[in-house]
N, C-alpha and C positions, 0 to 999 in steps of 0.2 A: 437603494429603496424596492429591492426582490425585483425588479423590471431591466431585461440586459434586449439589448439591440440585435437579438438571431430572428430568425425569418423560425415559422411553424414545426418546419422539419429539424432546426440543427439548436433550438432553444433549449433544447432538455440538457444535449452538449456544455452548453457553457453554464445550464445553473448545475449542473452536476462539479464540471470542474473547480468553479467557483466554492462553492459549500465542503469541496473537500481539501482546494485549498487553505480554508479558513480554518478548518478542523486541524488539520496539519500544520499550522503557524501558530495554534492556541486562542484562536479568538473566546473573548470570553461567552460562556453560551449561555442563551436563554431572550434573544436580539431578534423584536414579534416579524419588525422587517425580513426577516429573511424565511419567510413561513414561504410567501408566493412561489419562490425557489424550490424548494422539497416538496411543493404543490408539484411544480413544474416535470424535479425526475421519478419522485412517483407515478406520478401520470405515466410515464413511460414505464418503467416499470411496473408498472401491476396492468396495463394494457390487452387487450389478447394480441395485437399481432405484437409484442413485446417476449408472450407466455406460451403464443406457439414455435415461435421463434428454436425454444430449449426440446433439442435431441439429445435421444440416447441414445449410441453406438457402440452394438459389443457390450451391455451393461453398464457403460459407463456416460454422462451426462458432461455432454461435450460445450461446456458452459464457461461467456468469459465469465467468469466469479470476479471480479475486482468489480465490477459495475454494482453487482449488491453489495461490493465488501466495501466501495467508500461511500455508495449510501447509506449502510448501515454502523458506519465510522464515524460521516457529516453528522447523522441524525443522532446518537450519544454523545457525541463529543459537545454538539453546540446546541444544544439541551431543546432536542424538536423535536423528540423521540414519541411515538404512539400508538397505538396497538396493531397500525400497520410492520415496526420494525420489528416488532416478534416475529410476521412474518416470511421478514427476510432473512434473519435468521436462523428461521426453521428451515427457506429455501439451500440457506449453500448449507446448510447440514448432511438436507437432501441429496445433493449437488457435488459430498464431497466421495473421492474417489477413494482405493481401497488403500491405498498407497498413503492417504495424508492428508493430500493439498486439492486440487483443480484442473482441469486443462478447457481449452475449449480449438484442438484440436480435431477436426476429425474425421483425420485418415484411423479407420477403422485395426490397423496395428501399433496406435500410439495407443502408450498403457503404463505412465509415467507421467504423475503432475509438474507444474509448470513452475518457472520459478517466479517468473513475474505472475500469475494470474492466483500464485499460493498465497502469499506474502500479505497481499492487503485484506483479501478473507478472513487469513489467521488473526492479522490486527485486531480487525472488527471482531470476530467471536470472540476473544479477546474481551473483549475491554464491555461488550454482551456476557460476557458470564460473569466479569467481575462487577456490574451496575445489578442485574439482577440478580445476581445467585443461581444462573440459569444451570443445572450440571450438563449438560449436552454439549453448550458452547465453548462449557471448560475443556470439557474431554475430546472434541473435534478440533480445538485450538492446540492444545497441547498433543493432537496427531499431527495436526500440519506442523507445528515444530520439528517435526522427523525432516519431514522433507530437507529443512535445511542444517539441521543441524548433524543428521547424517554423510554426510558429507563438506562437514566443518563449515559454511554459510557461501563458499567457495567453489569448492575441488569434484572432480569427480572420483562415484564411490571408486569404479571398477579398477581403475589405474593412477587417484591422487591431482592425477590434469586440473590446473585451471580450467574451468566448465567454461569460460570467455574472459576476456581480458578486458571488457569493460563493465564487469559486476568487482575488479579490482579500485574503479577510479571512481574521483568521489564527484556528485552533482547533486544540484539543490531546484529545482522538484524537483524525483525523481519519477510524477503523475506515473504509468502506471510500469514503469519500467524495473529495473534495480538494480543495487551496489550493495556493497557490503557494510557503506555507513546507512541505508535503509534497514540493511537486514540485520543488526545488531540494535535499532533500532527501534524494530518493533518484538526482538528478545529483550529486550529492556525491559520496552512494556509487558511481555503477558510473563517475567516472571523465570525468564531462565536464560542469563545475561551470565549466572553463574555457574554454567553448564561449561563442563572444559571443551567443550566443543566450543567454543567461543572464544577461544582465547589464540590462537593461529590470528583470528580477523580480526583482536580487538589490538591483535603486535604489527599487525600491518597497517592500522587508522593511525596505532601511535605514533611508527616511525614518517608518518607525511606531514605532523606538526611542524609547522613553522617556527622560523627565529623566535616572533613573535608573540606566538602562543597560539595565535593560530590556524586552519585553517583552510586550505584552495579546494573553488571549485575546478575539480582541473578536463574536467566536459560537459558540456547542455544537452536538455531533449526539446528544449525550446530554440524558438525564431523569433527573432523581432518582425517576418513582414507579415504584416498586418493579414493577408490571405494568404497564409501558406496555415497546409494544418503544423498543429500545435503551436501556432503564435501565441507573444501575450508579450502586452504593453508595460507589463509588469519589469522593473529594477531588481533583478533576483543576484546583484550583487555582481554581476561580472564572468569569466574565465581565467582565471589566471593559475596556474603553477608556484607561483613563486609569492604570489599575491594572498593576503585574509579574502576567504570572502562570509561577510557575515552569519548569512543561515545556515552553510555548511560548518561553521566554530560555534552555532550554535547550536546543532545537534549533535557533535561531537564531544562536546563538551559532556552534555545530559546523559550519553551510551558511555564515556568513562568514568563520571563521577554514578552513575548505577553498578559499574563493575568495580566502583573500589580503586581506582585509580586516576585519580585525583587527588 
């Protein structure tokens, strides 16, 4: 009923991830019981303390834009949008880096967007652009797509090497992390899945299909320890390279269908 067992400092964290998870799972929009969770999240994102924490260094806003991105995507997906939703979109526009993405790295020398901080804002702005026909959001999402497409979703531009081996392994949920399946999911949602630069990642995804037709969760970003950061009481299907995970399988099949591979 919109209430979670979190203290005053951490309650927005629980509300934020609950809404993000429901949106990612395709929970039906319009549930009014979610409004208290929306208000917890927005009270944090619109607080003076949060806004004062936004810093610009060397002409780039150093923000964990995945936070605004997750909130924007959840509000739109769950039918909870109001006038503050457009404000979140405008913030993401203003925080966007010259190369098209976002980054929270406060090192002055950091001048390249982060995969972790760019995918979720791209996803949110693509949906915002679709729902509202906002040209600025559509343009921002297209610009963000180049952060990933120019690297074929997992390779360094300089030498073509794999950016991070964890990017090649399948997970669910990813939270704010990145892997090729999450990247391909967003490319499909945003309308870029037929770009030829997605082909290698699609080939790699297909290669992971199990004999029964499903896909495994090869790693996880959650823990069952209740007191630990990243803890989850949800059964996300477990991790096994030889057993189908229903969440990963569903997401993979949606991506392959969108790409015309089913």
